[in-house]
C-alpha positions, 0 to 999 in steps of 0.5 A, spaced: 583 914 925 582 920 922 589 919 919 587 913 917 581 915 913 584 920 910 590 915 908 585 910 905 582 915 902 589 919 900 590 912 896 584 910 892 584 917 889 591 915 887 590 909 885 583 912 880 587 917 878 592 912 875 587 908 872 584 914 869 591 915 866 591 908 864 586 908 859 586 914 856 594 913 854 591 906 852 595 902 856 593 895 859 590 896 866 589 889 868 592 883 870 588 878 866 582 879 862 576 874 864 575 869 858 569 865 855 567 860 859 564 853 854 559 851 861 555 857 859 553 854 852 551 848 855 547 851 858 542 854 853 543 847 850 540 844 857 534 849 857 532 847 850 533 839 852 529 842 858 523 844 854 523 838 850 522 833 855 517 838 859 512 838 852 514 830 852 512 829 859 505 833 858 503 829 851 505 822 856 501 825 861 494 827 856 495 820 851 495 815 859 489 820 861 485 818 855 486 811 854 486 811 862 478 814 861 477 809 855 479 802 859 474 805 865 468 807 861 470 815 863 471 818 857 466 823 855 462 823 848 465 828 843 462 833 839 461 835 832 464 842 831 460 848 832 463 853 828 463 858 833 470 862 837 471 858 843 476 862 847 477 856 851 480 852 846 485 857 845 491 852 847 489 848 842 489 853 837 496 856 839 498 849 839 496 848 832 499 855 829 506 852 833 506 846 829 505 848 822 511 854 823 516 850 827 515 843 823 510 843 816 512 850 814 518 848 810 524 853 807 524 853 800 532 851 796 534 849 802 530 843 805 529 844 812 523 846 816 523 854 820 525 850 826 531 847 824 533 854 821 532 857 826 535 853 831 542 853 826 542 860 826 541 861 833 545 856 835 551 859 830 549 865 832 550 864 840 556 861 839 559 867 834 557 872 840 560 867 845 567 868 842 567 876 840 563 879 845 568 882 850 567 878 858 568 884 862 569 892 862 576 892 862 579 897 857 583 896 852 578 892 849 582 885 846 575 881 844 577 884 837 584 881 836 585 874 833 589 872 839 582 873 843 577 870 838 582 865 835 582 862 842 575 863 844 572 859 838 577 853 839 575 853 846 567 853 844 569 847 838 572 843 843 566 844 847 561 841 842 564 835 840 560 831 845 554 834 844 555 832 836 557 825 838 551 824 843 546 826 837 549 821 832 549 815 836 543 810 836 542 808 843 540 815 845 539 818 852 536 825 848 531 819 845 529 817 852 527 824 855 524 827 848 521 821 845 525 824 839 528 818 835 535 818 834 534 818 825 529 825 827 536 827 831 540 827 825 539 834 822 541 836 829 548 833 829 549 836 822 547 843 826 552 842 831 557 839 826 557 845 822 557 850 826 564 846 829 566 846 821 565 854 822 568 855 829 575 851 827 576 855 821 575 862 825 581 858 830 586 858 824 585 864 822 586 868 828 592 863 830 595 865 824 594 873 824 596 873 831 603 869 830 604 867 822 611 865 824 609 861 829 602 857 826 606 850 823 612 851 829 610 845 833 607 838 832 601 839 836 599 846 832 600 841 824 596 836 828 590 840 829 590 843 822 591 835 820 583 835 823 580 841 820 582 838 813 579 831 815 573 835 818 573 840 812 573 834 807 567 829 811 563 836 811 563 837 804 561 829 802 556 831 807 553 835 803 545 833 802 545 833 795 553 829 794 550 825 801 544 822 798 547 821 791 553 817 793 551 815 800 556 808 801 561 813 799 559 818 804 558 814 809 566 809 808 569 817 808 565 820 814 567 814 819 574 814 816 575 822 816 571 822 823 576 818 827 583 822 823 579 828 826 578 826 832 585 822 834 588 830 831 584 834 835 586 830 842 593 831 840 592 839 838 588 840 845 593 836 850 598 841 851 593 846 852 590 842 856 582 842 853 583 835 852 577 833 857 572 833 852 576 829 846 576 825 852 569 825 853 567 824 846 571 816 846 567 815 852 560 817 849 562 813 842 565 808 845 559 806 851 555 807 844 559 802 840 559 797 846 552 797 846 551 795 839 555 790 840 552 787 846 546 787 841 549 783 836 551 778 840 545 777 844 540 777 838 545 773 834 549 768 838 548 768 845 540 767 844 541 764 837 535 762 833 534 756 830 535 758 823 539 765 824 539 764 816 534 771 812 530 769 806 531 774 801 525 774 796 524 777 789 517 781 788 518 784 782 518 791 780 526 791 783 522 789 791 525 784 795 522 781 802 527 780 807 524 774 813 528 773 819 526 770 826 530 772 832 528 773 839 528 781 841 526 782 849 520 786 849 519 785 842 519 792 838 513 797 836 510 798 830 514 803 826 520 801 828 527 800 824 533 795 825 540 795 822 540 789 818 547 786 816 549 781 811 557 778 812 557 775 805 557 782 803 560 787 808 560 790 815 555 795 813 549 794 816 542 798 812 536 801 817 529 798 814 523 798 817 519 793 821 513 791 817 510 786 822 508 786 828 511 783 833 508 776 835 512 771 838 512 763 837 512 758 843 520 758 842 519 766 843 522 767 836 518 773 833 518 774 825 521 779 823 519 781 815 523 788 811 519 790 804 526 794 800 527 796 794 533 795 791 537 800 788 545 800 788 550 797 793 547 791 797 541 792 796 542 791 788 547 785 790 541 782 794 537 782 788 543 779 783 543 773 788 536 772 790 534 774 782 536 766 779 531 762 783 527 767 785 530 767 793 535 765 797 537 764 803 543 769 807 546 769 813 543 775 817 545 780 823 540 784 827 541 790 830 534 793 833 530 796 835 531 803 834 526 809 833 521 812 837 514 813 833 509 817 835 503 814 840 497 814 836 493 811 841 490 816 844 488 820 837 480 819 835 481 819 827 488 816 825 489 816 817 496 813 815 499 815 808 505 811 804 508 812 797 512 806 795 516 802 801 514 807 805 508 802 807 512 797 811 512 803 817 504 805 815 502 798 815 505 796 821 502 801 826 495 800 822 495 794 825 498 794 831 493 800 832 488 795 831 491 791 837 490 796 842 482 797 841 481 791 841 484 790 847 481 797 850 488 801 850 486 806 844 481 811 842 481 810 835 473 810 832 476 812 824 481 809 820 483 811 814 489 808 810 492 810 803 498 807 799 500 809 793 504 806 788 507 805 780 505 799 778 500 793 780 506 789 781 508 793 786 501 793 790 502 786 790 508 786 795 504 787 801 497 786 799 495 779 803 499 782 809 494 789 808 489 783 808 490 780 815 491 787 818 483 789 815 481 783 818 483 784 824 479 791 825 475 792 830 467 792 828 466 800 832 472 802 827 470 805 821 475 803 816 477 805 809 483 802 805 485 805 798 491 802 794 491 808 789 495 805 782 499 811 779 501 809 772 496 804 769 498 801 762 492 799 759 489 792 759 495 787 757 495 784 764 489 782 764 491 774 763 497 775 768 493 778 774 485 776 774 480 779 778 478 778 785 472 779 783 472 771 782 472 766 787 479 764 789 483 761 795 483 766 800 486 762 805 491 759 801 494 767 799 493 769 807 497 763 809 503 764 804 503 771 806 504 770 813 509 764 813 517 765 813 521 760 809 516 759 803 516 763 796 511 769 796 507 768 789 504 775 787 498 776 789 492 779 784 490 786 787 483 788 788 479 792 782 473 795 782 472 792 774 476 788 770 478 795 766 481 797 770 487 793 771 494 795 769 499 793 765 505 790 769 512 794 768 518 790 766 525 791 773 528 794 766 523 800 766 524 801 774 531 804 777 534 800 782 532 803 789 531 802 796 529 804 803 523 804 807 521 810 803 524 811 796 520 814 791 522 809 784 520 815 779 518 823 781 515 824 787 509 825 782 508 819 781 505 817 788 500 824 788 497 829 785 494 835 790 488 836 786 486 829 783 479 827 785 479 822 791 472 818 792 471 815 799 469 808 801 467 807 807 469 799 809 463 796 813 463 796 820 459 789 822 462 784 825 468 781 825 471 779 818 474 773 815 480 773 810 476 773 804 471 778 807 478 783 808 480 782 800 473 786 799 474 791 803 482 794 799 479 798 794 484 800 788 484 806 785 487 808 778 491 815 779 494 818 785 491 820 791 488 828 793 492 828 800 489 835 801 482 833 800 482 827 803 486 830 809 480 836 809 475 831 809 478 826 814 480 833 819 473 837 818 469 830 820 472 828 826 470 829 833 476 827 836 484 829 835 487 826 829 494 823 828 496 823 821 502 818 819 506 819 812 512 815 809 514 816 803 518 821 799 520 827 799 513 829 794 508 826 798 511 828 805 511 835 802 503 834 800 501 832 807 505 837 811 502 843 805 495 840 806 495 841 814 498 848 812 491 850 810 486 854 813 481 848 814 487 846 819 489 853 821 488 856 829 482 859 826 479 853 824 481 850 831 478 855 835 471 854 832 472 847 833 476 843 829 481 838 832 488 839 832 492 835 828 499 831 830 502 829 824 507 822 825 513 823 818 517 818 818 523 818 813 530 816 812 534 822 809 541 820 810 
């Protein structure tokens, strides 16, 4: 037995001596090195997804609890801020700090929040570390050899393809878990896609330097190069300035080039047994397309409405009002959007925010209203078709609803700010909130509605619909509704736009605004006095623009942080007929001072505050900047100022 022990010891010492000698001479002492595992990257992705899900769940629990207490009269009376620092409010102060740093601070020149920038750096940095770092302690190191990191980058790029496709899905499981709508996942989709772009080119460089003579020695290698070129082109077209200026071209090339990319990558991955990730891409993409096709069939064919055509009306200042009816099972939430396609103009669909709340008739159909500003492409064609007679009817296909707007029912003060066609989002949200308060399912006691437009004509777009929503306001709510016309042009329009101070048929105007398939005549604005009437801008003065939140000129046409903004509190006595609702809508000349509005409302609120904004970049950035100021900072929160949740609606493709 003793001899056996000595023999074993001798063998171990001999092996150790050989290993030391081999290391000294730089020889390969391992049969195989530990390879990078793509699954490890997914651990980090699932951890981040789990954190977002927990945050969303906590918010839903808080919101549900607040509404439960309201319905059962258990909601404790709120007190005004005392001004003294209270450490018990430390969690709210931390929440305010996180909201300011992560979502409201913008990084100059790159149009991104600090959270988006941090995710970009951490995600790409993590993938690069996983590609170049050694996986074991075996010498000599091979992690810096092109064959090693070139292979690792290829594996990581293929492994991220399913994530990139999931983030681009309209029917998105991430939305269900986190409460983040598919349109707000678009920045994450671009982050992952650009990371894949970097990894693919590192793979090409590594493959070339490891074996230049065999770089394109097989058809599957050529397919990989074709895929890289296709993705490079679509990445270039995806640059923000190019994408937004030439969106129609970007969309068409994106669909075609990504299809080429996926086919080429699939052919490239088969010989190395890595095609399982590409197969998952096809499955995910096919599922999303199948669901969308099913929606089209259900809403437009199987449950075909009595009149499937859409009424397209010119409402002035390059504005269009599209009205149609559909049977939408389960309805839609205020602030959601739908994709609308007109077969006569092509198969491409565009997302538009639904400006109406879901109200079904006896047949189960609900009216969907969209307010659109005409730009180029399909919206300009719609304008050309409707302009000769003022309106036209076209066959339309609807897919939706989509989006996940934040729940504001648990907040005491709700502020809605919109610029241009962004009002389609805020008016529906306010209308739905009033219905919730009447049903004892919302906690709001104070509502502020601000809409900035350039011309008097634009202020007519949804005036009657706004009066309908205001007429629904519960008596207990303190309400302010203001329309800011930012470019008054004198008094030449007084004969065209009589004031509402004179007696008029408000009932008829209201009926016209809520009845489908009738031409909507221009409605008169609310003015403070006759001298404030403004000259209409002709259509030639307005560039062709569209979307739910697109400015007509520069962003400063909608706001100016520093102008005087008077606050008018609407009456809170009783319910209001439609004629009285018009008198509660105040018209202002100039631009709203969003900082002053928000500071006044946040400082005066006795409970949590929700701010919803939809409009051009300048307006949205002004609201974000205002909510970063000291009146809403962590120290103010410690002194009793309520926390503020900001909801932003922008289709920035």
